[in-house]
Short mmCIF file of the C-alpha atoms (twelve columns), coordinates in Angstrom:
data_MODEL
# 
_entry.id   MODEL 
# 
loop_
_atom_site.group_PDB 
_atom_site.id 
_atom_site.type_symbol 
_atom_site.label_atom_id 
_atom_site.label_alt_id 
_atom_site.label_comp_id 
_atom_site.label_asym_id 
_atom_site.label_seq_id 
_atom_site.Cartn_x 
_atom_site.Cartn_y 
_atom_site.Cartn_z 
_atom_site.pdbx_PDB_model_num 
ATOM 1   C CA . UNK A 1   -55.815 -52.154 32.197  1 
ATOM 2   C CA . UNK A 2   -52.407 -51.053 30.993  1 
ATOM 3   C CA . UNK A 3   -51.301 -47.445 31.240  1 
ATOM 4   C CA . UNK A 4   -51.233 -45.422 27.977  1 
ATOM 5   C CA . UNK A 5   -47.962 -45.629 26.108  1 
ATOM 6   C CA . UNK A 6   -46.359 -42.244 25.418  1 
ATOM 7   C CA . UNK A 7   -43.591 -42.277 22.837  1 
ATOM 8   C CA . UNK A 8   -40.661 -39.963 23.533  1 
ATOM 9   C CA . UNK A 9   -40.218 -36.943 21.246  1 
ATOM 10  C CA . UNK A 10  -38.568 -37.828 17.979  1 
ATOM 11  C CA . UNK A 11  -36.824 -34.445 17.758  1 
ATOM 12  C CA . UNK A 12  -35.629 -31.963 20.353  1 
ATOM 13  C CA . UNK A 13  -36.624 -29.015 18.166  1 
ATOM 14  C CA . UNK A 14  -38.349 -28.286 14.867  1 
ATOM 15  C CA . UNK A 15  -37.978 -24.920 13.124  1 
ATOM 16  C CA . UNK A 16  -41.068 -25.027 10.965  1 
ATOM 17  C CA . UNK A 17  -42.456 -23.347 7.873   1 
ATOM 18  C CA . UNK A 18  -39.655 -20.924 7.041   1 
ATOM 19  C CA . UNK A 19  -37.927 -20.219 3.735   1 
ATOM 20  C CA . UNK A 20  -34.591 -22.049 4.041   1 
ATOM 21  C CA . UNK A 21  -31.772 -19.923 2.618   1 
ATOM 22  C CA . UNK A 22  -28.607 -22.016 2.490   1 
ATOM 23  C CA . UNK A 23  -26.782 -21.136 -0.734  1 
ATOM 24  C CA . UNK A 24  -24.493 -24.168 -0.656  1 
ATOM 25  C CA . UNK A 25  -27.474 -26.535 -0.383  1 
ATOM 26  C CA . UNK A 26  -29.313 -25.169 -3.437  1 
ATOM 27  C CA . UNK A 27  -31.987 -22.575 -4.123  1 
ATOM 28  C CA . UNK A 28  -34.117 -21.231 -1.240  1 
ATOM 29  C CA . UNK A 29  -36.980 -23.559 -0.453  1 
ATOM 30  C CA . UNK A 30  -39.710 -23.844 2.162   1 
ATOM 31  C CA . UNK A 31  -39.092 -26.558 4.708   1 
ATOM 32  C CA . UNK A 32  -38.798 -27.694 8.297   1 
ATOM 33  C CA . UNK A 33  -35.486 -28.166 10.083  1 
ATOM 34  C CA . UNK A 34  -35.497 -30.957 12.654  1 
ATOM 35  C CA . UNK A 35  -32.868 -30.921 15.394  1 
ATOM 36  C CA . UNK A 36  -31.684 -33.645 17.723  1 
ATOM 37  C CA . UNK A 37  -28.778 -33.666 20.180  1 
ATOM 38  C CA . UNK A 38  -27.611 -30.254 19.007  1 
ATOM 39  C CA . UNK A 39  -27.309 -31.224 15.337  1 
ATOM 40  C CA . UNK A 40  -29.457 -31.021 12.228  1 
ATOM 41  C CA . UNK A 41  -31.271 -34.351 12.063  1 
ATOM 42  C CA . UNK A 42  -33.395 -33.807 8.957   1 
ATOM 43  C CA . UNK A 43  -34.709 -31.271 6.432   1 
ATOM 44  C CA . UNK A 44  -38.268 -32.123 5.419   1 
ATOM 45  C CA . UNK A 45  -41.215 -30.621 3.568   1 
ATOM 46  C CA . UNK A 46  -43.221 -27.962 5.447   1 
ATOM 47  C CA . UNK A 47  -45.514 -29.486 8.023   1 
ATOM 48  C CA . UNK A 48  -44.222 -33.024 7.573   1 
ATOM 49  C CA . UNK A 49  -41.807 -33.059 10.508  1 
ATOM 50  C CA . UNK A 50  -42.958 -35.454 13.189  1 
ATOM 51  C CA . UNK A 51  -45.167 -33.545 15.590  1 
ATOM 52  C CA . UNK A 52  -43.562 -35.392 18.469  1 
ATOM 53  C CA . UNK A 53  -40.932 -32.731 19.170  1 
ATOM 54  C CA . UNK A 54  -39.955 -31.260 22.488  1 
ATOM 55  C CA . UNK A 55  -39.926 -27.686 21.157  1 
ATOM 56  C CA . UNK A 56  -41.284 -25.948 18.067  1 
ATOM 57  C CA . UNK A 57  -40.178 -22.627 16.569  1 
ATOM 58  C CA . UNK A 58  -42.676 -21.144 14.125  1 
ATOM 59  C CA . UNK A 59  -40.779 -19.555 11.217  1 
ATOM 60  C CA . UNK A 60  -43.673 -19.055 8.806   1 
ATOM 61  C CA . UNK A 61  -43.158 -15.950 6.668   1 
ATOM 62  C CA . UNK A 62  -39.511 -15.721 7.757   1 
ATOM 63  C CA . UNK A 63  -36.066 -16.656 6.422   1 
ATOM 64  C CA . UNK A 64  -34.126 -19.479 8.061   1 
ATOM 65  C CA . UNK A 65  -30.382 -19.415 7.414   1 
ATOM 66  C CA . UNK A 66  -27.394 -21.216 8.863   1 
ATOM 67  C CA . UNK A 67  -26.244 -19.464 12.024  1 
ATOM 68  C CA . UNK A 68  -24.660 -16.136 11.089  1 
ATOM 69  C CA . UNK A 69  -20.899 -15.825 11.617  1 
ATOM 70  C CA . UNK A 70  -19.248 -12.449 12.196  1 
ATOM 71  C CA . UNK A 71  -15.646 -13.009 11.155  1 
ATOM 72  C CA . UNK A 72  -14.316 -9.757  12.635  1 
ATOM 73  C CA . UNK A 73  -15.506 -8.455  16.010  1 
ATOM 74  C CA . UNK A 74  -13.977 -7.077  19.226  1 
ATOM 75  C CA . UNK A 75  -15.518 -8.584  22.340  1 
ATOM 76  C CA . UNK A 76  -12.729 -8.635  24.925  1 
ATOM 77  C CA . UNK A 77  -14.684 -6.336  27.212  1 
ATOM 78  C CA . UNK A 78  -12.732 -7.346  30.287  1 
ATOM 79  C CA . UNK A 79  -9.392  -5.971  29.212  1 
ATOM 80  C CA . UNK A 80  -9.574  -3.695  26.130  1 
ATOM 81  C CA . UNK A 81  -11.176 -0.315  25.567  1 
ATOM 82  C CA . UNK A 82  -12.800 -1.394  22.312  1 
ATOM 83  C CA . UNK A 83  -14.315 -4.581  23.643  1 
ATOM 84  C CA . UNK A 84  -18.089 -4.886  23.805  1 
ATOM 85  C CA . UNK A 85  -20.167 -7.682  25.331  1 
ATOM 86  C CA . UNK A 86  -20.192 -10.710 23.079  1 
ATOM 87  C CA . UNK A 87  -23.817 -11.705 23.581  1 
ATOM 88  C CA . UNK A 88  -25.009 -8.126  22.997  1 
ATOM 89  C CA . UNK A 89  -23.521 -8.112  19.473  1 
ATOM 90  C CA . UNK A 90  -23.769 -11.872 19.059  1 
ATOM 91  C CA . UNK A 91  -26.740 -14.077 19.782  1 
ATOM 92  C CA . UNK A 92  -28.919 -11.116 20.812  1 
ATOM 93  C CA . UNK A 93  -28.612 -9.890  17.200  1 
ATOM 94  C CA . UNK A 94  -28.930 -13.273 15.483  1 
ATOM 95  C CA . UNK A 95  -25.196 -13.982 15.269  1 
ATOM 96  C CA . UNK A 96  -24.384 -17.438 16.610  1 
ATOM 97  C CA . UNK A 97  -20.592 -17.248 16.138  1 
ATOM 98  C CA . UNK A 98  -18.256 -14.304 16.673  1 
ATOM 99  C CA . UNK A 99  -14.558 -14.387 15.833  1 
ATOM 100 C CA . UNK A 100 -12.686 -11.844 17.932  1 
ATOM 101 C CA . UNK A 101 -10.087 -10.221 15.688  1 
ATOM 102 C CA . UNK A 102 -6.883  -9.824  17.629  1 
ATOM 103 C CA . UNK A 103 -8.077  -8.320  20.896  1 
ATOM 104 C CA . UNK A 104 -5.947  -10.873 22.737  1 
ATOM 105 C CA . UNK A 105 -2.343  -11.901 22.153  1 
ATOM 106 C CA . UNK A 106 -0.326  -14.689 23.731  1 
ATOM 107 C CA . UNK A 107 0.051   -12.780 27.015  1 
ATOM 108 C CA . UNK A 108 -3.703  -12.380 27.536  1 
ATOM 109 C CA . UNK A 109 -5.344  -15.240 25.673  1 
ATOM 110 C CA . UNK A 110 -5.842  -17.415 28.762  1 
ATOM 111 C CA . UNK A 111 -7.783  -14.600 30.432  1 
ATOM 112 C CA . UNK A 112 -9.790  -13.993 27.240  1 
ATOM 113 C CA . UNK A 113 -10.682 -17.654 27.050  1 
ATOM 114 C CA . UNK A 114 -11.759 -17.877 30.680  1 
ATOM 115 C CA . UNK A 115 -13.723 -14.617 30.858  1 
ATOM 116 C CA . UNK A 116 -15.215 -14.351 27.360  1 
ATOM 117 C CA . UNK A 117 -15.082 -17.489 25.223  1 
ATOM 118 C CA . UNK A 118 -16.072 -19.844 28.029  1 
ATOM 119 C CA . UNK A 119 -18.848 -17.722 29.516  1 
ATOM 120 C CA . UNK A 120 -21.030 -16.548 26.609  1 
ATOM 121 C CA . UNK A 121 -24.152 -17.979 24.992  1 
ATOM 122 C CA . UNK A 122 -22.632 -16.912 21.671  1 
ATOM 123 C CA . UNK A 123 -19.866 -19.135 20.302  1 
ATOM 124 C CA . UNK A 124 -16.720 -17.000 20.554  1 
ATOM 125 C CA . UNK A 125 -13.604 -17.912 18.571  1 
ATOM 126 C CA . UNK A 126 -10.393 -15.957 18.036  1 
ATOM 127 C CA . UNK A 127 -7.888  -14.595 15.603  1 
ATOM 128 C CA . UNK A 128 -4.882  -14.433 17.940  1 
ATOM 129 C CA . UNK A 129 -2.977  -11.169 17.609  1 
ATOM 130 C CA . UNK A 130 0.596   -11.609 16.385  1 
ATOM 131 C CA . UNK A 131 1.509   -9.068  19.062  1 
ATOM 132 C CA . UNK A 132 1.867   -10.594 22.503  1 
ATOM 133 C CA . UNK A 133 -0.115  -7.642  23.890  1 
ATOM 134 C CA . UNK A 134 -3.086  -7.836  21.564  1 
ATOM 135 C CA . UNK A 135 -5.045  -4.628  22.080  1 
ATOM 136 C CA . UNK A 136 -4.676  -4.608  25.850  1 
ATOM 137 C CA . UNK A 137 -2.124  -1.782  25.802  1 
ATOM 138 C CA . UNK A 138 -3.753  0.464   23.217  1 
ATOM 139 C CA . UNK A 139 -3.406  0.733   19.453  1 
ATOM 140 C CA . UNK A 140 0.390   0.581   19.034  1 
ATOM 141 C CA . UNK A 141 0.667   -3.132  19.704  1 
ATOM 142 C CA . UNK A 142 3.524   -3.639  17.208  1 
ATOM 143 C CA . UNK A 143 5.639   -0.624  18.122  1 
ATOM 144 C CA . UNK A 144 7.891   -2.366  20.665  1 
ATOM 145 C CA . UNK A 145 10.914  -4.445  19.712  1 
ATOM 146 C CA . UNK A 146 9.648   -7.376  21.812  1 
ATOM 147 C CA . UNK A 147 6.020   -7.244  20.648  1 
ATOM 148 C CA . UNK A 148 6.214   -10.422 18.582  1 
ATOM 149 C CA . UNK A 149 7.105   -13.572 20.507  1 
ATOM 150 C CA . UNK A 150 7.181   -16.423 17.996  1 
ATOM 151 C CA . UNK A 151 7.472   -19.352 20.412  1 
ATOM 152 C CA . UNK A 152 4.832   -18.058 22.835  1 
ATOM 153 C CA . UNK A 153 2.420   -17.380 19.991  1 
ATOM 154 C CA . UNK A 154 2.871   -20.867 18.524  1 
ATOM 155 C CA . UNK A 155 2.464   -22.499 21.940  1 
ATOM 156 C CA . UNK A 156 -0.720  -20.521 22.633  1 
ATOM 157 C CA . UNK A 157 -2.251  -21.561 19.316  1 
ATOM 158 C CA . UNK A 158 -1.317  -25.226 19.662  1 
ATOM 159 C CA . UNK A 159 -2.711  -25.215 23.199  1 
ATOM 160 C CA . UNK A 160 -6.082  -23.842 22.093  1 
ATOM 161 C CA . UNK A 161 -6.808  -25.452 18.706  1 
ATOM 162 C CA . UNK A 162 -10.601 -25.323 18.976  1 
ATOM 163 C CA . UNK A 163 -10.834 -21.611 19.762  1 
ATOM 164 C CA . UNK A 164 -7.938  -19.995 17.885  1 
ATOM 165 C CA . UNK A 165 -8.678  -20.161 14.155  1 
ATOM 166 C CA . UNK A 166 -5.986  -17.885 12.724  1 
ATOM 167 C CA . UNK A 167 -3.597  -15.002 13.380  1 
ATOM 168 C CA . UNK A 168 -4.535  -11.308 13.222  1 
ATOM 169 C CA . UNK A 169 -2.216  -8.466  12.335  1 
ATOM 170 C CA . UNK A 170 -2.858  -4.754  11.754  1 
ATOM 171 C CA . UNK A 171 -0.727  -3.390  8.910   1 
ATOM 172 C CA . UNK A 172 -1.393  0.334   9.086   1 
ATOM 173 C CA . UNK A 173 1.133   3.154   9.430   1 
ATOM 174 C CA . UNK A 174 -0.106  4.062   12.902  1 
ATOM 175 C CA . UNK A 175 0.400   0.498   14.158  1 
ATOM 176 C CA . UNK A 176 3.601   -0.814  12.582  1 
ATOM 177 C CA . UNK A 177 5.576   2.437   12.760  1 
ATOM 178 C CA . UNK A 178 9.009   1.920   11.227  1 
ATOM 179 C CA . UNK A 179 8.745   -1.871  11.213  1 
ATOM 180 C CA . UNK A 180 7.349   -2.002  7.685   1 
ATOM 181 C CA . UNK A 181 6.449   -5.465  6.431   1 
ATOM 182 C CA . UNK A 182 8.442   -7.410  8.999   1 
ATOM 183 C CA . UNK A 183 5.511   -7.981  11.419  1 
ATOM 184 C CA . UNK A 184 3.534   -9.556  8.561   1 
ATOM 185 C CA . UNK A 185 6.470   -11.765 7.638   1 
ATOM 186 C CA . UNK A 186 6.619   -12.808 11.307  1 
ATOM 187 C CA . UNK A 187 2.905   -13.649 11.248  1 
ATOM 188 C CA . UNK A 188 3.359   -15.741 8.116   1 
ATOM 189 C CA . UNK A 189 6.186   -17.668 9.789   1 
ATOM 190 C CA . UNK A 190 3.839   -18.492 12.667  1 
ATOM 191 C CA . UNK A 191 0.985   -19.618 10.421  1 
ATOM 192 C CA . UNK A 192 3.351   -21.756 8.342   1 
ATOM 193 C CA . UNK A 193 4.594   -23.508 11.475  1 
ATOM 194 C CA . UNK A 194 1.044   -24.115 12.729  1 
ATOM 195 C CA . UNK A 195 -0.032  -25.490 9.340   1 
ATOM 196 C CA . UNK A 196 2.922   -27.869 9.342   1 
ATOM 197 C CA . UNK A 197 2.184   -29.006 12.893  1 
ATOM 198 C CA . UNK A 198 -1.560  -29.510 12.434  1 
ATOM 199 C CA . UNK A 199 -1.775  -30.587 8.816   1 
ATOM 200 C CA . UNK A 200 -4.453  -27.996 8.009   1 
ATOM 201 C CA . UNK A 201 -4.245  -24.511 6.493   1 
ATOM 202 C CA . UNK A 202 -3.952  -21.754 9.084   1 
ATOM 203 C CA . UNK A 203 -4.793  -18.267 7.821   1 
ATOM 204 C CA . UNK A 204 -3.693  -14.785 8.700   1 
ATOM 205 C CA . UNK A 205 -6.208  -11.928 8.781   1 
ATOM 206 C CA . UNK A 206 -4.595  -8.647  7.787   1 
ATOM 207 C CA . UNK A 207 -6.101  -5.274  8.682   1 
ATOM 208 C CA . UNK A 208 -5.266  -2.767  5.935   1 
ATOM 209 C CA . UNK A 209 -5.657  0.979   6.069   1 
ATOM 210 C CA . UNK A 210 -3.385  3.966   5.702   1 
ATOM 211 C CA . UNK A 211 -0.005  3.321   4.074   1 
ATOM 212 C CA . UNK A 212 2.836   2.697   4.522   1 
ATOM 213 C CA . UNK A 213 3.196   -0.181  3.993   1 
ATOM 214 C CA . UNK A 214 1.547   -0.032  0.583   1 
ATOM 215 C CA . UNK A 215 -1.448  -2.310  0.049   1 
ATOM 216 C CA . UNK A 216 0.190   -3.940  -2.959  1 
ATOM 217 C CA . UNK A 217 3.246   -4.909  -0.916  1 
ATOM 218 C CA . UNK A 218 1.024   -6.408  1.780   1 
ATOM 219 C CA . UNK A 219 -1.002  -8.387  -0.746  1 
ATOM 220 C CA . UNK A 220 2.137   -9.815  -2.333  1 
ATOM 221 C CA . UNK A 221 2.929   -11.646 0.945   1 
ATOM 222 C CA . UNK A 222 -0.477  -13.303 1.265   1 
ATOM 223 C CA . UNK A 223 -1.416  -16.816 0.186   1 
ATOM 224 C CA . UNK A 224 -4.516  -18.885 -0.479  1 
ATOM 225 C CA . UNK A 225 -6.936  -18.673 2.448   1 
ATOM 226 C CA . UNK A 226 -5.449  -15.534 3.984   1 
ATOM 227 C CA . UNK A 227 -7.924  -12.712 4.656   1 
ATOM 228 C CA . UNK A 228 -7.731  -8.996  3.913   1 
ATOM 229 C CA . UNK A 229 -10.179 -7.211  6.190   1 
ATOM 230 C CA . UNK A 230 -11.301 -3.603  5.558   1 
ATOM 231 C CA . UNK A 231 -10.716 -4.432  1.887   1 
ATOM 232 C CA . UNK A 232 -13.384 -1.975  0.725   1 
ATOM 233 C CA . UNK A 233 -12.415 1.148   2.668   1 
ATOM 234 C CA . UNK A 234 -12.474 4.552   1.021   1 
ATOM 235 C CA . UNK A 235 -9.073  5.834   2.147   1 
ATOM 236 C CA . UNK A 236 -6.132  6.646   -0.106  1 
ATOM 237 C CA . UNK A 237 -3.970  3.705   -1.018  1 
ATOM 238 C CA . UNK A 238 -6.817  1.209   -1.296  1 
ATOM 239 C CA . UNK A 239 -8.007  -1.083  -4.070  1 
ATOM 240 C CA . UNK A 240 -8.264  1.740   -6.603  1 
ATOM 241 C CA . UNK A 241 -5.275  4.048   -7.085  1 
ATOM 242 C CA . UNK A 242 -7.144  6.932   -8.734  1 
ATOM 243 C CA . UNK A 243 -10.567 7.904   -9.987  1 
ATOM 244 C CA . UNK A 244 -11.403 6.195   -13.245 1 
ATOM 245 C CA . UNK A 245 -8.733  3.519   -12.846 1 
ATOM 246 C CA . UNK A 246 -9.209  -0.175  -12.249 1 
ATOM 247 C CA . UNK A 247 -8.019  -2.083  -9.186  1 
ATOM 248 C CA . UNK A 248 -4.320  -2.357  -8.458  1 
ATOM 249 C CA . UNK A 249 -2.728  -5.381  -10.189 1 
ATOM 250 C CA . UNK A 250 -1.600  -6.892  -6.887  1 
ATOM 251 C CA . UNK A 251 -5.247  -7.175  -5.821  1 
ATOM 252 C CA . UNK A 252 -6.193  -9.118  -8.929  1 
ATOM 253 C CA . UNK A 253 -3.148  -11.379 -8.507  1 
ATOM 254 C CA . UNK A 254 -4.036  -11.982 -4.838  1 
ATOM 255 C CA . UNK A 255 -7.590  -12.947 -5.750  1 
ATOM 256 C CA . UNK A 256 -6.280  -15.427 -8.316  1 
ATOM 257 C CA . UNK A 257 -4.105  -16.987 -5.571  1 
ATOM 258 C CA . UNK A 258 -7.162  -17.440 -3.358  1 
ATOM 259 C CA . UNK A 259 -6.684  -14.505 -0.971  1 
ATOM 260 C CA . UNK A 260 -10.070 -13.588 0.534   1 
ATOM 261 C CA . UNK A 261 -11.404 -10.045 0.716   1 
ATOM 262 C CA . UNK A 262 -13.524 -9.279  3.792   1 
ATOM 263 C CA . UNK A 263 -15.705 -6.237  4.472   1 
ATOM 264 C CA . UNK A 264 -14.745 -5.454  8.097   1 
ATOM 265 C CA . UNK A 265 -17.038 -2.385  8.180   1 
ATOM 266 C CA . UNK A 266 -15.734 -0.683  11.325  1 
ATOM 267 C CA . UNK A 267 -15.825 2.998   12.182  1 
ATOM 268 C CA . UNK A 268 -13.807 4.098   9.131   1 
ATOM 269 C CA . UNK A 269 -13.370 1.119   6.826   1 
ATOM 270 C CA . UNK A 270 -16.385 0.590   4.579   1 
ATOM 271 C CA . UNK A 271 -17.299 2.791   1.643   1 
ATOM 272 C CA . UNK A 272 -20.399 2.318   -0.501  1 
ATOM 273 C CA . UNK A 273 -18.553 3.931   -3.424  1 
ATOM 274 C CA . UNK A 274 -15.549 1.622   -3.133  1 
ATOM 275 C CA . UNK A 275 -17.780 -1.432  -2.841  1 
ATOM 276 C CA . UNK A 276 -19.732 -0.404  -5.926  1 
ATOM 277 C CA . UNK A 277 -16.520 0.152   -7.911  1 
ATOM 278 C CA . UNK A 278 -15.256 -3.229  -6.791  1 
ATOM 279 C CA . UNK A 279 -18.442 -4.985  -7.851  1 
ATOM 280 C CA . UNK A 280 -18.252 -3.286  -11.255 1 
ATOM 281 C CA . UNK A 281 -14.703 -4.630  -11.543 1 
ATOM 282 C CA . UNK A 282 -15.883 -8.137  -10.685 1 
ATOM 283 C CA . UNK A 283 -14.527 -8.082  -7.122  1 
ATOM 284 C CA . UNK A 284 -17.107 -9.094  -4.544  1 
ATOM 285 C CA . UNK A 285 -16.594 -9.673  -0.821  1 
ATOM 286 C CA . UNK A 286 -15.764 -13.254 0.079   1 
ATOM 287 C CA . UNK A 287 -17.003 -12.561 3.608   1 
ATOM 288 C CA . UNK A 288 -19.061 -9.816  5.259   1 
ATOM 289 C CA . UNK A 289 -18.031 -8.833  8.784   1 
ATOM 290 C CA . UNK A 290 -18.600 -5.850  11.051  1 
ATOM 291 C CA . UNK A 291 -15.444 -5.012  13.046  1 
ATOM 292 C CA . UNK A 292 -18.027 -4.168  15.690  1 
ATOM 293 C CA . UNK A 293 -16.834 -2.620  18.965  1 
ATOM 294 C CA . UNK A 294 -17.763 -0.108  21.645  1 
ATOM 295 C CA . UNK A 295 -17.213 2.918   19.437  1 
ATOM 296 C CA . UNK A 296 -19.342 1.876   16.447  1 
ATOM 297 C CA . UNK A 297 -22.128 -0.342  17.750  1 
ATOM 298 C CA . UNK A 298 -24.408 2.714   17.976  1 
ATOM 299 C CA . UNK A 299 -23.409 3.615   14.419  1 
ATOM 300 C CA . UNK A 300 -22.369 3.378   11.715  1 
ATOM 301 C CA . UNK A 301 -22.111 -0.424  12.133  1 
ATOM 302 C CA . UNK A 302 -25.053 -1.301  14.432  1 
ATOM 303 C CA . UNK A 303 -25.041 -5.067  13.726  1 
ATOM 304 C CA . UNK A 304 -24.173 -7.799  11.251  1 
ATOM 305 C CA . UNK A 305 -27.696 -7.847  9.832   1 
ATOM 306 C CA . UNK A 306 -27.534 -4.096  9.207   1 
ATOM 307 C CA . UNK A 307 -24.192 -4.588  7.467   1 
ATOM 308 C CA . UNK A 308 -25.721 -7.375  5.379   1 
ATOM 309 C CA . UNK A 309 -28.543 -5.018  4.404   1 
ATOM 310 C CA . UNK A 310 -25.951 -2.496  3.184   1 
ATOM 311 C CA . UNK A 311 -24.507 -5.118  0.863   1 
ATOM 312 C CA . UNK A 312 -27.976 -5.918  -0.441  1 
ATOM 313 C CA . UNK A 313 -28.439 -2.194  -1.114  1 
ATOM 314 C CA . UNK A 314 -25.362 -2.045  -3.379  1 
ATOM 315 C CA . UNK A 315 -26.366 -5.036  -5.439  1 
ATOM 316 C CA . UNK A 316 -25.473 -8.322  -3.768  1 
ATOM 317 C CA . UNK A 317 -28.166 -10.968 -3.959  1 
ATOM 318 C CA . UNK A 318 -29.688 -12.510 -0.855  1 
ATOM 319 C CA . UNK A 319 -27.869 -15.775 -1.572  1 
ATOM 320 C CA . UNK A 320 -24.517 -14.001 -1.975  1 
ATOM 321 C CA . UNK A 321 -25.049 -12.056 1.233   1 
ATOM 322 C CA . UNK A 322 -26.029 -15.121 3.265   1 
ATOM 323 C CA . UNK A 323 -23.140 -17.176 1.870   1 
ATOM 324 C CA . UNK A 324 -20.681 -14.419 2.862   1 
ATOM 325 C CA . UNK A 325 -21.897 -14.582 6.489   1 
ATOM 326 C CA . UNK A 326 -22.295 -18.362 6.760   1 
ATOM 327 C CA . UNK A 327 -20.532 -20.978 4.649   1 
ATOM 328 C CA . UNK A 328 -17.806 -18.672 3.326   1 
ATOM 329 C CA . UNK A 329 -17.013 -17.487 6.848   1 
ATOM 330 C CA . UNK A 330 -17.036 -21.039 8.227   1 
ATOM 331 C CA . UNK A 331 -14.695 -22.211 5.468   1 
ATOM 332 C CA . UNK A 332 -12.310 -19.348 6.168   1 
ATOM 333 C CA . UNK A 333 -11.791 -20.555 9.746   1 
ATOM 334 C CA . UNK A 334 -11.650 -24.240 8.865   1 
ATOM 335 C CA . UNK A 335 -15.116 -25.179 10.114  1 
ATOM 336 C CA . UNK A 336 -17.013 -25.723 6.860   1 
ATOM 337 C CA . UNK A 337 -18.254 -29.181 7.854   1 
ATOM 338 C CA . UNK A 338 -19.602 -27.983 11.202  1 
ATOM 339 C CA . UNK A 339 -20.886 -24.414 10.887  1 
ATOM 340 C CA . UNK A 340 -22.411 -22.184 8.234   1 
ATOM 341 C CA . UNK A 341 -24.657 -24.874 6.754   1 
ATOM 342 C CA . UNK A 342 -28.025 -26.548 7.226   1 
ATOM 343 C CA . UNK A 343 -26.674 -29.870 5.984   1 
ATOM 344 C CA . UNK A 344 -27.835 -32.936 7.900   1 
ATOM 345 C CA . UNK A 345 -25.288 -33.764 10.591  1 
ATOM 346 C CA . UNK A 346 -23.969 -30.228 11.009  1 
ATOM 347 C CA . UNK A 347 -24.149 -28.275 14.259  1 
ATOM 348 C CA . UNK A 348 -27.684 -26.917 14.704  1 
ATOM 349 C CA . UNK A 349 -26.771 -23.242 14.528  1 
ATOM 350 C CA . UNK A 350 -29.504 -21.293 12.729  1 
ATOM 351 C CA . UNK A 351 -30.689 -17.722 12.389  1 
ATOM 352 C CA . UNK A 352 -34.300 -16.717 11.754  1 
ATOM 353 C CA . UNK A 353 -34.627 -13.398 9.912   1 
ATOM 354 C CA . UNK A 354 -37.393 -11.085 8.820   1 
ATOM 355 C CA . UNK A 355 -36.790 -9.345  5.495   1 
ATOM 356 C CA . UNK A 356 -39.126 -6.453  6.196   1 
ATOM 357 C CA . UNK A 357 -40.067 -4.448  3.107   1 
ATOM 358 C CA . UNK A 358 -39.870 -0.683  3.236   1 
ATOM 359 C CA . UNK A 359 -37.316 1.980   2.341   1 
ATOM 360 C CA . UNK A 360 -34.430 2.012   4.835   1 
ATOM 361 C CA . UNK A 361 -31.723 4.701   4.866   1 
ATOM 362 C CA . UNK A 362 -28.249 3.285   5.469   1 
ATOM 363 C CA . UNK A 363 -24.978 5.068   6.263   1 
ATOM 364 C CA . UNK A 364 -21.440 3.855   5.512   1 
ATOM 365 C CA . UNK A 365 -18.252 4.664   7.436   1 
ATOM 366 C CA . UNK A 366 -17.749 7.875   5.453   1 
ATOM 367 C CA . UNK A 367 -21.224 9.266   6.040   1 
ATOM 368 C CA . UNK A 368 -22.476 8.424   2.541   1 
ATOM 369 C CA . UNK A 369 -25.989 7.029   2.287   1 
ATOM 370 C CA . UNK A 370 -27.893 4.453   0.276   1 
ATOM 371 C CA . UNK A 371 -31.497 3.296   0.492   1 
ATOM 372 C CA . UNK A 372 -32.430 -0.363  0.782   1 
ATOM 373 C CA . UNK A 373 -35.815 -1.716  -0.254  1 
ATOM 374 C CA . UNK A 374 -35.954 -3.985  2.798   1 
ATOM 375 C CA . UNK A 375 -34.205 -4.448  6.125   1 
ATOM 376 C CA . UNK A 376 -32.915 -7.737  7.501   1 
ATOM 377 C CA . UNK A 377 -34.004 -8.033  11.123  1 
ATOM 378 C CA . UNK A 378 -33.155 -10.934 13.462  1 
ATOM 379 C CA . UNK A 379 -36.108 -12.766 15.010  1 
ATOM 380 C CA . UNK A 380 -34.480 -15.768 16.692  1 
ATOM 381 C CA . UNK A 381 -31.187 -17.616 16.909  1 
ATOM 382 C CA . UNK A 382 -30.486 -21.268 17.579  1 
ATOM 383 C CA . UNK A 383 -27.075 -22.229 18.876  1 
ATOM 384 C CA . UNK A 384 -26.346 -25.965 19.023  1 
ATOM 385 C CA . UNK A 385 -30.075 -26.672 19.220  1 
ATOM 386 C CA . UNK A 386 -30.893 -24.124 21.935  1 
ATOM 387 C CA . UNK A 387 -33.386 -21.415 20.962  1 
ATOM 388 C CA . UNK A 388 -32.894 -17.758 21.779  1 
ATOM 389 C CA . UNK A 389 -36.045 -15.788 20.938  1 
ATOM 390 C CA . UNK A 390 -34.775 -12.292 20.169  1 
ATOM 391 C CA . UNK A 391 -38.183 -10.631 19.973  1 
ATOM 392 C CA . UNK A 392 -39.210 -11.904 23.398  1 
ATOM 393 C CA . UNK A 393 -35.838 -10.922 24.835  1 
ATOM 394 C CA . UNK A 394 -36.296 -7.321  23.705  1 
ATOM 395 C CA . UNK A 395 -39.926 -6.895  24.779  1 
# 
């Protein structure tokens, strides 16, 4: 008598029964996501995925989105004062990809790569600081005459093409000192050289805050695909010159060129009132990020899902909010075909969320409050087909 024949599992993982929210793939719909070899193998009707799977994640009553991407974080905890642990603000909160925003420069990137990017369960990418020092010597990284090293910066980027996705620069009075716009011009020379060498666009992310330089002058130097983070702060010299006035003309011109406005919440850089004025003027965030670090993780930022809930509270739809933390973020860093999507063949990065109904009080970076009707809470994250059950991890 022959031994029973046992067929091998058809899929490594099935995420079953959830409401699939992938704005670039159409309207939300119930379905199962089947995963094999770390990639999305199929999207099928609920309950129709082959039961022969090695692992099953029950998502009934929950939202299933592409893996959340936080485009602006600070996770160089080994060398900078701001840095927080990547997994603590990453996969433990439903974020499968973090992009560190300029914590490391050319002098320290090798150490950052070895101690952070290569060691975390969260995918960690980088905006390389235009300053050689990054944030390893405090907050005046562009004050020195030798802070920008063009050749070393280019070599570092070309030597780490998978991890470094753009260049970061802080263009606030307290950072640039008397150097004005020249550091930004230097960053644009670097990104132009990288784009020419690689044949793909290479963006700069610009932190904006207190002038000088004036926001309009900064925006005039930016091109399609470049990112303005902290775009919706409530400080003087922002998008709106005075009460009752529309946005500055340079902002509208930048948007027409394809410059991307990012939230970058941070400790002092997101205002409900500014965001609401912007939405009334037809200016929405292209991406939603946290600028999360040691000094704001306990508040007012808390997490990417809390920041997403704040955008829901001021009027963004669920689809708009998910797009801004998935496909729009992936496209910004040149990874649209791989991340930020549930399309068949893409990397199996997914986030499972609970949209729990109930009034939730939210606080912006200026202490103003709004009330949301529901709170987005992470339940599980899948990175390249590997499940991280957040609820079990916190029990």
